[in-house]
Every structure is written in C-alpha cells, then in structure tokens.
N, CA and C atoms as a LAMMPS dump frame, in Angstrom:
ITEM: TIMESTEP
0
ITEM: NUMBER OF ATOMS
540
ITEM: BOX BOUNDS ff ff ff
-5.0000000000000000e+02 5.0000000000000000e+02
-5.0000000000000000e+02 5.0000000000000000e+02
-5.0000000000000000e+02 5.0000000000000000e+02
ITEM: ATOMS id mol type element x y z
1 1 1 N -308.752 -12.966 263.029
2 1 2 C -308.741 -13.889 261.773
3 1 3 C -308.988 -15.253 262.309
4 2 1 N -308.056 -15.528 263.423
5 2 2 C -308.257 -16.782 264.187
6 2 3 C -309.456 -17.071 264.551
7 3 1 N -310.056 -16.19 265.176
8 3 2 C -311.516 -16.278 265.962
9 3 3 C -312.483 -16.922 264.678
10 4 1 N -312.329 -16.108 263.546
11 4 2 C -313.107 -16.219 262.572
12 4 3 C -312.897 -17.922 261.833
13 5 1 N -311.654 -18.418 262.079
14 5 2 C -311.244 -19.552 261.599
15 5 3 C -311.662 -20.568 262.454
16 6 1 N -311.616 -20.375 263.74
17 6 2 C -312.099 -21.172 264.891
18 6 3 C -313.892 -21.405 264.837
19 7 1 N -314.423 -20.409 264.57
20 7 2 C -315.899 -20.365 264.236
21 7 3 C -316.488 -21.011 263.131
22 8 1 N -315.575 -21.011 262.081
23 8 2 C -315.99 -21.744 260.777
24 8 3 C -315.529 -23.496 261.22
25 9 1 N -314.683 -23.713 261.991
26 9 2 C -314.339 -25.045 262.132
27 9 3 C -315.299 -25.674 263.322
28 10 1 N -315.868 -24.771 263.956
29 10 2 C -316.815 -25.319 264.993
30 10 3 C -318.319 -25.486 264.126
31 11 1 N -318.601 -24.668 263.203
32 11 2 C -319.585 -24.646 262.592
33 11 3 C -319.69 -26.086 261.6
34 12 1 N -318.543 -26.227 261.03
35 12 2 C -318.368 -27.696 260.27
36 12 3 C -318.318 -28.841 260.959
37 13 1 N -317.637 -28.858 262.219
38 13 2 C -317.943 -30.04 263.076
39 13 3 C -319.538 -30.144 263.553
40 14 1 N -320.265 -29.041 263.619
41 14 2 C -321.612 -29.215 264.119
42 14 3 C -322.255 -29.789 262.828
43 15 1 N -321.924 -29.477 261.79
44 15 2 C -322.825 -29.712 260.483
45 15 3 C -322.363 -31.271 260.24
46 16 1 N -321.234 -31.846 260.577
47 16 2 C -320.926 -33.344 260.532
48 16 3 C -321.119 -33.933 261.412
49 17 1 N -321.871 -33.519 262.722
50 17 2 C -321.806 -34.572 263.651
51 17 3 C -323.217 -35.122 263.705
52 18 1 N -323.05 -36.459 264.05
53 18 2 C -324.088 -37.412 264.057
54 18 3 C -324.935 -37.435 265.474
55 19 1 N -326.195 -36.747 265.263
56 19 2 C -326.717 -36.561 266.722
57 19 3 C -327.692 -37.812 266.977
58 20 1 N -327.856 -38.057 268.232
59 20 2 C -328.742 -39.363 268.737
60 20 3 C -330.037 -39.546 268.001
61 21 1 N -330.7 -38.315 267.494
62 21 2 C -331.844 -38.503 267.22
63 21 3 C -331.809 -38.729 265.741
64 22 1 N -330.912 -38.84 265.109
65 22 2 C -330.687 -39.262 263.745
66 22 3 C -330.789 -40.761 263.647
67 23 1 N -330.092 -41.258 264.791
68 23 2 C -330.317 -42.67 264.898
69 23 3 C -331.716 -43.323 265.277
70 24 1 N -332.469 -42.455 266.057
71 24 2 C -334.068 -42.801 266.382
72 24 3 C -334.575 -42.749 264.992
73 25 1 N -334.297 -41.748 264.138
74 25 2 C -335.171 -41.514 262.914
75 25 3 C -334.935 -42.477 262.006
76 26 1 N -333.627 -43.139 261.82
77 26 2 C -333.382 -44.182 261.008
78 26 3 C -333.959 -45.343 261.334
79 27 1 N -333.897 -45.902 262.551
80 27 2 C -334.688 -46.86 263.569
81 27 3 C -335.947 -47.004 263.165
82 28 1 N -336.798 -45.716 263.311
83 28 2 C -338.15 -45.844 263.184
84 28 3 C -338.54 -45.999 261.716
85 29 1 N -337.733 -45.313 260.831
86 29 2 C -338.18 -45.277 259.499
87 29 3 C -338.067 -46.652 258.694
88 30 1 N -336.706 -47.245 259.132
89 30 2 C -336.551 -48.621 258.683
90 30 3 C -337.439 -49.551 259.189
91 31 1 N -337.628 -49.515 260.419
92 31 2 C -338.587 -50.718 260.912
93 31 3 C -340.115 -50.468 260.692
94 32 1 N -340.616 -49.166 260.377
95 32 2 C -342.013 -48.909 259.849
96 32 3 C -342.19 -49.357 258.449
97 33 1 N -341.064 -49.254 257.789
98 33 2 C -340.901 -49.605 256.392
99 33 3 C -340.904 -51.145 256.383
100 34 1 N -340.102 -51.885 257.223
101 34 2 C -340.08 -53.18 257.35
102 34 3 C -341.276 -53.99 257.927
103 35 1 N -342.216 -53.296 258.656
104 35 2 C -343.194 -53.685 259.311
105 35 3 C -344.515 -53.513 258.442
106 36 1 N -344.581 -52.647 257.699
107 36 2 C -345.809 -52.45 256.742
108 36 3 C -346.432 -53.523 256.02
109 37 1 N -345.463 -54.486 255.363
110 37 2 C -346.268 -55.493 254.653
111 37 3 C -346.926 -56.562 255.444
112 38 1 N -346.355 -56.678 256.678
113 38 2 C -346.886 -57.892 257.489
114 38 3 C -346.712 -57.526 259.097
115 39 1 N -346.631 -56.661 259.358
116 39 2 C -346.566 -56.274 261.035
117 39 3 C -345.197 -56.436 261.494
118 40 1 N -345.091 -56.297 262.682
119 40 2 C -343.748 -56.248 263.257
120 40 3 C -343.158 -57.761 263.59
121 41 1 N -343.901 -58.88 263.465
122 41 2 C -343.53 -59.959 263.841
123 41 3 C -343.324 -60.915 262.487
124 42 1 N -343.875 -60.286 261.422
125 42 2 C -343.698 -61.198 260.291
126 42 3 C -344.86 -62.25 260.036
127 43 1 N -344.888 -62.98 259.154
128 43 2 C -345.864 -64.242 259.081
129 43 3 C -345.289 -65.373 259.668
130 44 1 N -345.383 -65.756 260.927
131 44 2 C -344.931 -66.873 261.312
132 44 3 C -345.248 -68.377 260.867
133 45 1 N -346.607 -68.258 260.269
134 45 2 C -347.051 -69.414 259.756
135 45 3 C -346.376 -69.792 258.381
136 46 1 N -346.158 -68.613 257.615
137 46 2 C -345.424 -68.785 256.323
138 46 3 C -343.997 -69.264 256.669
139 47 1 N -343.302 -68.525 257.452
140 47 2 C -341.921 -69.051 257.921
141 47 3 C -341.922 -70.635 258.46
142 48 1 N -342.75 -70.829 259.149
143 48 2 C -342.452 -72.038 259.996
144 48 3 C -343.01 -73.32 259.008
145 49 1 N -343.811 -72.957 257.986
146 49 2 C -344.142 -73.865 257.038
147 49 3 C -343.196 -74.399 256.08
148 50 1 N -341.998 -73.817 255.961
149 50 2 C -341.074 -74.104 255.274
150 50 3 C -340.172 -75.22 255.796
151 51 1 N -339.426 -75.993 254.986
152 51 2 C -338.526 -77.048 255.231
153 51 3 C -337.315 -76.024 255.553
154 52 1 N -336.823 -76.518 256.837
155 52 2 C -335.756 -75.438 257.215
156 52 3 C -334.444 -76.491 257.864
157 53 1 N -333.016 -75.796 257.637
158 53 2 C -332.225 -76.6 258.222
159 53 3 C -332.466 -76.931 259.829
160 54 1 N -331.88 -77.782 260.399
161 54 2 C -331.955 -78.249 261.663
162 54 3 C -331.723 -77.159 262.775
163 55 1 N -330.665 -76.317 262.605
164 55 2 C -330.267 -75.331 263.666
165 55 3 C -330.691 -74.048 263.247
166 56 1 N -331.942 -73.911 262.424
167 56 2 C -332.548 -72.702 262.28
168 56 3 C -333.222 -72.221 263.658
169 57 1 N -333.228 -70.612 264.088
170 57 2 C -333.463 -70.423 265.306
171 57 3 C -334.909 -70.354 265.256
172 58 1 N -335.469 -70.138 266.52
173 58 2 C -337.033 -70.082 266.579
174 58 3 C -337.667 -68.746 265.955
175 59 1 N -338.7 -68.643 265.525
176 59 2 C -339.218 -67.65 264.906
177 59 3 C -339.235 -66.495 265.995
178 60 1 N -339.399 -66.662 267.142
179 60 2 C -339.566 -65.679 268.106
180 60 3 C -338.172 -65.124 268.436
181 61 1 N -337.283 -65.541 267.984
182 61 2 C -335.844 -64.94 268.351
183 61 3 C -335.514 -63.775 267.095
184 62 1 N -336.185 -63.803 265.947
185 62 2 C -335.655 -62.611 265.037
186 62 3 C -335.969 -61.322 265.509
187 63 1 N -337.13 -61.198 266.098
188 63 2 C -337.42 -59.529 266.54
189 63 3 C -336.547 -59.046 267.625
190 64 1 N -336.181 -59.921 268.798
191 64 2 C -335.343 -59.426 269.776
192 64 3 C -333.856 -59.287 269.256
193 65 1 N -333.474 -60.282 268.228
194 65 2 C -331.978 -60.033 267.882
195 65 3 C -331.818 -59.098 266.904
196 66 1 N -332.794 -58.73 265.857
197 66 2 C -332.667 -57.539 265.264
198 66 3 C -332.885 -56.186 265.75
199 67 1 N -333.563 -56.116 266.964
200 67 2 C -333.527 -55.209 267.721
201 67 3 C -332.152 -54.676 268.289
202 68 1 N -331.664 -55.847 268.824
203 68 2 C -330.196 -55.669 269.464
204 68 3 C -329.325 -55.218 268.036
205 69 1 N -329.438 -55.912 267.089
206 69 2 C -328.69 -55.6 265.916
207 69 3 C -328.671 -54.274 265.22
208 70 1 N -329.966 -53.82 265.422
209 70 2 C -330.416 -52.408 264.903
210 70 3 C -329.399 -51.314 265.636
211 71 1 N -329.725 -51.522 267.109
212 71 2 C -329.017 -50.711 267.834
213 71 3 C -327.561 -50.851 268.092
214 72 1 N -326.942 -51.838 268.047
215 72 2 C -325.54 -52.087 267.708
216 72 3 C -325.136 -51.417 266.448
217 73 1 N -325.72 -51.498 265.375
218 73 2 C -325.534 -50.863 263.961
219 73 3 C -325.377 -49.426 264.044
220 74 1 N -326.455 -48.879 264.871
221 74 2 C -326.578 -47.368 265.044
222 74 3 C -325.664 -46.928 265.863
223 75 1 N -325.071 -47.747 266.793
224 75 2 C -324.019 -47.08 267.52
225 75 3 C -322.759 -47.085 266.629
226 76 1 N -322.44 -48.258 265.999
227 76 2 C -321.408 -48.061 265.086
228 76 3 C -321.219 -46.953 264.106
229 77 1 N -322.591 -46.684 263.523
230 77 2 C -322.754 -45.615 262.674
231 77 3 C -322.698 -44.237 263.319
232 78 1 N -323.095 -44.327 264.572
233 78 2 C -322.769 -42.799 265.292
234 78 3 C -321.248 -42.589 265.311
235 79 1 N -320.588 -43.587 265.909
236 79 2 C -319.012 -43.768 266.084
237 79 3 C -318.223 -43.321 264.861
238 80 1 N -318.45 -43.967 263.805
239 80 2 C -317.728 -43.644 262.495
240 80 3 C -318.345 -42.357 262.064
241 81 1 N -319.75 -41.854 262.031
242 81 2 C -319.893 -40.773 261.483
243 81 3 C -319.422 -39.169 262.225
244 82 1 N -319.275 -39.583 263.636
245 82 2 C -318.821 -38.62 264.357
246 82 3 C -317.162 -38.671 264.669
247 83 1 N -316.486 -39.464 263.897
248 83 2 C -315.04 -39.532 263.855
249 83 3 C -314.55 -38.31 263.357
250 84 1 N -313.419 -37.942 263.609
251 84 2 C -312.783 -36.842 263.047
252 84 3 C -312.27 -36.903 261.64
253 85 1 N -311.999 -38.397 261.405
254 85 2 C -311.475 -38.681 259.911
255 85 3 C -312.552 -38.334 258.946
256 86 1 N -312.249 -37.775 257.997
257 86 2 C -312.877 -37.519 256.742
258 86 3 C -312.146 -38.07 255.639
259 87 1 N -312.581 -39.126 255.36
260 87 2 C -311.631 -39.883 254.184
261 87 3 C -312.56 -40.685 253.432
262 88 1 N -312.215 -41.023 252.489
263 88 2 C -312.995 -42.095 251.355
264 88 3 C -313.501 -43.132 252.134
265 89 1 N -312.747 -43.748 253.174
266 89 2 C -313.003 -44.962 253.668
267 89 3 C -314.32 -44.731 254.522
268 90 1 N -314.259 -43.525 255.476
269 90 2 C -315.518 -43.235 256.067
270 90 3 C -316.621 -43.019 255.107
271 91 1 N -316.607 -42.139 254.184
272 91 2 C -317.644 -41.853 253.154
273 91 3 C -318.373 -43.313 252.802
274 92 1 N -317.41 -44.267 252.108
275 92 2 C -317.828 -45.576 251.578
276 92 3 C -318.415 -46.501 252.89
277 93 1 N -317.875 -46.188 254.021
278 93 2 C -318.705 -46.958 254.972
279 93 3 C -320.259 -46.332 255.39
280 94 1 N -320.453 -45.057 255.433
281 94 2 C -321.852 -44.51 255.521
282 94 3 C -322.528 -44.799 254.391
283 95 1 N -321.961 -45.012 253.292
284 95 2 C -323.083 -45.273 251.977
285 95 3 C -323.177 -46.773 252.138
286 96 1 N -322.328 -47.713 252.507
287 96 2 C -322.677 -49.07 252.839
288 96 3 C -323.681 -49.238 253.861
289 97 1 N -323.686 -48.493 254.965
290 97 2 C -324.531 -48.543 256.037
291 97 3 C -326.037 -48.239 255.448
292 98 1 N -325.887 -47.273 254.649
293 98 2 C -327.195 -46.78 253.938
294 98 3 C -327.959 -47.886 253.34
295 99 1 N -327.08 -48.392 252.518
296 99 2 C -327.712 -49.599 251.689
297 99 3 C -327.894 -50.744 252.694
298 100 1 N -327.433 -51.029 253.594
299 100 2 C -327.783 -52.095 254.637
300 100 3 C -328.991 -51.886 255.231
301 101 1 N -329.099 -50.712 255.563
302 101 2 C -330.593 -50.175 256.119
303 101 3 C -331.672 -50.276 255.092
304 102 1 N -331.382 -49.929 254.009
305 102 2 C -332.43 -50.135 252.943
306 102 3 C -332.951 -51.801 252.841
307 103 1 N -331.79 -52.523 252.577
308 103 2 C -331.906 -54.059 252.614
309 103 3 C -332.625 -54.527 253.852
310 104 1 N -332.315 -54.132 255.162
311 104 2 C -333.109 -54.447 255.865
312 104 3 C -334.734 -53.905 255.968
313 105 1 N -334.886 -52.784 255.258
314 105 2 C -336.273 -52.308 255.412
315 105 3 C -336.964 -53.03 254.368
316 106 1 N -336.439 -53.527 253.437
317 106 2 C -337.205 -54.251 252.19
318 106 3 C -337.463 -55.557 252.445
319 107 1 N -336.684 -56.126 253.343
320 107 2 C -336.678 -57.795 253.518
321 107 3 C -338.221 -58.297 253.62
322 108 1 N -338.91 -57.831 254.573
323 108 2 C -340.276 -58.321 254.776
324 108 3 C -341.166 -58.286 253.52
325 109 1 N -341.041 -57.169 252.912
326 109 2 C -341.591 -56.983 251.497
327 109 3 C -341.372 -58.209 250.582
328 110 1 N -339.997 -58.431 250.497
329 110 2 C -339.757 -59.363 249.47
330 110 3 C -339.98 -60.688 249.869
331 111 1 N -339.827 -60.962 251.109
332 111 2 C -339.891 -62.483 251.769
333 111 3 C -341.404 -62.675 252.032
334 112 1 N -341.946 -61.959 252.919
335 112 2 C -343.387 -62.218 253.7
336 112 3 C -344.462 -61.824 252.633
337 113 1 N -344.341 -60.478 252.135
338 113 2 C -345.421 -59.807 251.272
339 113 3 C -345.522 -60.542 250.153
340 114 1 N -344.302 -60.511 249.242
341 114 2 C -344.069 -61.432 247.824
342 114 3 C -344.297 -62.549 248.043
343 115 1 N -344.205 -63.282 249.116
344 115 2 C -343.94 -64.73 249.334
345 115 3 C -342.779 -65.286 248.571
346 116 1 N -341.533 -64.67 248.551
347 116 2 C -340.475 -65.178 247.936
348 116 3 C -339.314 -65.488 248.637
349 117 1 N -339.062 -66.633 249.155
350 117 2 C -337.899 -66.99 249.727
351 117 3 C -336.713 -66.676 249.042
352 118 1 N -336.904 -66.905 247.558
353 118 2 C -335.646 -66.535 246.685
354 118 3 C -335.368 -64.927 246.792
355 119 1 N -336.209 -64.135 246.728
356 119 2 C -335.814 -62.781 247.022
357 119 3 C -335.289 -62.543 248.413
358 120 1 N -335.969 -63.033 249.264
359 120 2 C -335.522 -62.968 250.891
360 120 3 C -333.912 -63.39 250.92
361 121 1 N -333.826 -64.354 250.245
362 121 2 C -332.289 -64.862 250.503
363 121 3 C -331.349 -64.109 249.622
364 122 1 N -331.755 -63.643 248.535
365 122 2 C -330.818 -62.724 247.806
366 122 3 C -330.698 -61.217 248.776
367 123 1 N -331.848 -60.884 249.301
368 123 2 C -331.711 -59.579 250.027
369 123 3 C -330.829 -60.04 251.349
370 124 1 N -330.902 -61.169 251.921
371 124 2 C -330.12 -61.361 252.999
372 124 3 C -328.467 -61.562 252.653
373 125 1 N -328.195 -62.345 251.624
374 125 2 C -326.848 -62.602 251.215
375 125 3 C -326.27 -61.006 250.7
376 126 1 N -327.071 -60.281 249.955
377 126 2 C -326.525 -58.787 249.724
378 126 3 C -326.622 -58.073 251.213
379 127 1 N -327.335 -58.382 252.249
380 127 2 C -326.982 -57.65 253.619
381 127 3 C -325.849 -58.26 254.137
382 128 1 N -325.402 -59.539 253.798
383 128 2 C -324.187 -59.915 254.665
384 128 3 C -322.868 -59.439 253.724
385 129 1 N -323.008 -59.433 252.271
386 129 2 C -321.871 -58.731 251.644
387 129 3 C -321.746 -57.347 252.032
388 130 1 N -322.764 -56.484 252.101
389 130 2 C -322.68 -55.082 252.441
390 130 3 C -322.086 -55.007 253.932
391 131 1 N -322.663 -55.828 254.85
392 131 2 C -322.208 -55.688 256.159
393 131 3 C -320.79 -56.131 256.421
394 132 1 N -320.316 -57.321 255.55
395 132 2 C -318.88 -57.522 255.467
396 132 3 C -318.037 -56.506 255.168
397 133 1 N -318.582 -55.578 253.832
398 133 2 C -317.729 -54.564 253.473
399 133 3 C -317.756 -53.482 254.45
400 134 1 N -318.884 -53.278 255.127
401 134 2 C -318.947 -52.063 256.133
402 134 3 C -317.784 -52.551 257.319
403 135 1 N -317.989 -53.746 257.516
404 135 2 C -317.088 -54.123 258.591
405 135 3 C -315.288 -53.902 258.079
406 136 1 N -315.286 -54.241 256.937
407 136 2 C -313.732 -53.982 256.446
408 136 3 C -313.437 -52.621 256.5
409 137 1 N -314.15 -51.65 256.033
410 137 2 C -314.099 -50.284 256.115
411 137 3 C -314.173 -49.675 257.446
412 138 1 N -314.926 -50.22 258.145
413 138 2 C -314.988 -49.632 259.431
414 138 3 C -313.734 -49.934 260.385
415 139 1 N -313.156 -51.066 260.241
416 139 2 C -312.109 -51.542 260.918
417 139 3 C -310.955 -50.693 261.077
418 140 1 N -310.937 -49.921 259.786
419 140 2 C -309.758 -49.008 259.708
420 140 3 C -309.857 -47.676 260.429
421 141 1 N -311.247 -47.547 260.786
422 141 2 C -311.504 -46.119 261.347
423 141 3 C -311.574 -46.164 262.826
424 142 1 N -312.422 -47.397 263.321
425 142 2 C -312.493 -47.524 264.785
426 142 3 C -313.166 -48.919 265.126
427 143 1 N -312.345 -49.405 265.942
428 143 2 C -312.226 -50.914 266.263
429 143 3 C -313.674 -51.259 267.128
430 144 1 N -314.036 -50.301 267.839
431 144 2 C -315.188 -50.465 268.571
432 144 3 C -316.412 -50.637 267.669
433 145 1 N -316.573 -49.41 266.705
434 145 2 C -317.501 -49.707 265.814
435 145 3 C -317.424 -50.953 264.946
436 146 1 N -316.302 -51.369 264.661
437 146 2 C -316.334 -52.622 263.915
438 146 3 C -316.708 -53.784 264.811
439 147 1 N -316.402 -54.018 265.822
440 147 2 C -316.985 -54.896 266.832
441 147 3 C -318.57 -55.042 266.725
442 148 1 N -319.2 -53.853 266.662
443 148 2 C -320.452 -53.678 266.439
444 148 3 C -321.202 -54.223 265.343
445 149 1 N -320.294 -53.885 264.058
446 149 2 C -320.7 -54.247 262.754
447 149 3 C -320.658 -55.647 262.669
448 150 1 N -319.418 -56.293 263.146
449 150 2 C -319.297 -57.775 263.206
450 150 3 C -320.266 -58.672 263.801
451 151 1 N -320.924 -58.019 264.837
452 151 2 C -322.038 -58.837 265.434
453 151 3 C -323.211 -59.068 264.449
454 152 1 N -323.503 -58.169 263.725
455 152 2 C -324.659 -58.15 262.547
456 152 3 C -324.044 -59.013 261.266
457 153 1 N -322.924 -59.096 261.091
458 153 2 C -322.217 -59.874 260.286
459 153 3 C -322.35 -61.448 260.484
460 154 1 N -321.968 -61.538 261.723
461 154 2 C -322.184 -62.939 262.181
462 154 3 C -323.467 -63.524 262.069
463 155 1 N -324.41 -62.764 262.522
464 155 2 C -325.91 -63.027 262.45
465 155 3 C -326.482 -63.262 260.906
466 156 1 N -325.789 -62.532 260.071
467 156 2 C -326.102 -62.733 258.749
468 156 3 C -325.638 -63.773 257.968
469 157 1 N -324.369 -64.252 258.683
470 157 2 C -323.657 -65.634 258.192
471 157 3 C -324.776 -66.518 258.333
472 158 1 N -325.334 -66.885 259.728
473 158 2 C -326.359 -67.685 259.901
474 158 3 C -327.758 -67.654 259.01
475 159 1 N -328.037 -66.399 259.055
476 159 2 C -329.291 -65.988 258.476
477 159 3 C -329.122 -66.325 256.809
478 160 1 N -328.062 -65.839 256.141
479 160 2 C -327.875 -66.323 254.724
480 160 3 C -327.709 -67.706 254.554
481 161 1 N -327.259 -68.565 255.395
482 161 2 C -327.221 -69.879 255.072
483 161 3 C -328.693 -70.428 255.295
484 162 1 N -329.513 -70.08 256.192
485 162 2 C -330.791 -70.46 256.261
486 162 3 C -331.636 -70.056 255.237
487 163 1 N -331.406 -68.676 254.941
488 163 2 C -332.305 -68.328 253.853
489 163 3 C -332.167 -69.175 252.41
490 164 1 N -330.749 -69.13 252.089
491 164 2 C -330.458 -69.931 250.909
492 164 3 C -331.074 -71.304 251.071
493 165 1 N -330.865 -72.018 252.042
494 165 2 C -331.232 -73.556 252.333
495 165 3 C -333.012 -73.33 252.211
496 166 1 N -333.593 -72.484 252.763
497 166 2 C -335.034 -72.351 252.417
498 166 3 C -335.422 -72.079 250.953
499 167 1 N -334.686 -71.26 250.303
500 167 2 C -334.787 -70.79 248.947
501 167 3 C -334.606 -72.132 247.971
502 168 1 N -333.862 -72.915 248.371
503 168 2 C -333.51 -74.132 247.647
504 168 3 C -334.343 -75.318 247.779
505 169 1 N -335.109 -75.239 248.925
506 169 2 C -335.726 -76.625 249.516
507 169 3 C -337.252 -76.263 249.473
508 170 1 N -337.68 -75.14 249.088
509 170 2 C -339.246 -74.647 249.172
510 170 3 C -339.509 -74.133 247.928
511 171 1 N -340.823 -74.04 247.607
512 171 2 C -341.555 -73.597 246.704
513 171 3 C -341.561 -71.888 246.725
514 172 1 N -341.155 -71.105 245.7
515 172 2 C -341.336 -69.799 245.846
516 172 3 C -342.614 -69.151 245.196
517 173 1 N -343.67 -68.74 246.304
518 173 2 C -344.734 -68.227 245.512
519 173 3 C -344.92 -67.174 244.599
520 174 1 N -343.759 -66.306 244.833
521 174 2 C -343.709 -65.049 243.735
522 174 3 C -343.335 -65.686 242.554
523 175 1 N -342.195 -66.448 242.3
524 175 2 C -341.835 -66.964 241.08
525 175 3 C -342.803 -68.16 240.602
526 176 1 N -343.247 -68.904 241.392
527 176 2 C -344.245 -69.597 240.657
528 176 3 C -345.42 -68.903 240.056
529 177 1 N -345.865 -68.051 240.719
530 177 2 C -347.077 -67.073 240.206
531 177 3 C -346.742 -66.554 238.846
532 178 1 N -345.432 -66.053 238.69
533 178 2 C -344.78 -65.402 237.416
534 178 3 C -344.753 -66.655 236.345
535 179 1 N -344.45 -67.715 236.679
536 179 2 C -344.182 -68.735 235.608
537 179 3 C -345.52 -69.562 235.312
538 180 1 N -346.576 -69.014 235.868
539 180 2 C -347.995 -69.65 235.656
540 180 3 C -348.602 -68.846 234.619
C-alpha cells in the first residue's frame, strides 16, 4: 500500500514539474508572436520620431533588456511552478505570468504594426500592473523568484512612464485613422 502511495506521489510530482524546455517553448512562442508584425528590432524610425522624455533609453537597449527580463521571468516562473506549495497564491501567480507573456507578445502588434502609442501605453501599464501583482503573489512563495520578477517591474515602471508620455505627446496613427 505504501509503495502505491509513493508511486502516485511521484507521478503527481512529475506532472506538476516545470521542465526547462517549457521555458524555451514559452520564450520562442512569445518572441515569435512579438516579432511577426515588425521583426525582432521593431521599427526604430517609428519609435525615434516621437517626442520622448529626456531620459528615454536608446532604441538599441530594448532588445537586450527584454532578453534579460524574459530569462529572469522564466527563471522565476520555473522556481514557483516547481515549488512544493500548491496554493491559490501559486495558481494566481501562474495565471498572472501567463497574462504577462500575452501582453509582452502583443505589444509590437499594438505599438508598431497598428501604429498606436496609446494602445502600446495601455499594454505597458497593464504589464506593469500584472508584473506588480505577480511580485506580490510571488514574494510569499519564494523571495529569489520575487527578486527576478522585481527586475521586470522596475523596467516596466520606466517603460510605463515613457510610453504614457509618448502617448500623450504624439499623434496616434491608429486612432487618428479611425476618427477620419
């Protein structure tokens, strides 16, 4: 009887484990969806033609920064997904991270392909809200994972300010075309 119980527990553990290749799949799918509208580097001319706050990062910094943040977010996801804790807090964190990956993946469609700084700002601020909520839920599960999520939240604080500034100080091609 004990052997069967142990076998069922080990099967359950294997089913709940987050494998490294899950992270690779998430990374590839999210980045391919993100790149489809305009390529992996976005539309630098579109971005650089906007009036921006003085401390906006240069356009070349976004790709390596998001690569770093994607990796650290996936590490956090792996830590929490593989934690022994099976609580509502863990499930909510996993759902929030899924939402965060969707927001990441659709940003370039909203901002570059649809030519909409307003939709880009909404996506970025939503990403910040989701990231902050992920951080809160994650902190109670694993502080290392929370540290990795906090890196994304810090970047999204800056990105949210910049995207809202750009949305308020520039013409939105998508909404201008709708109103005409």
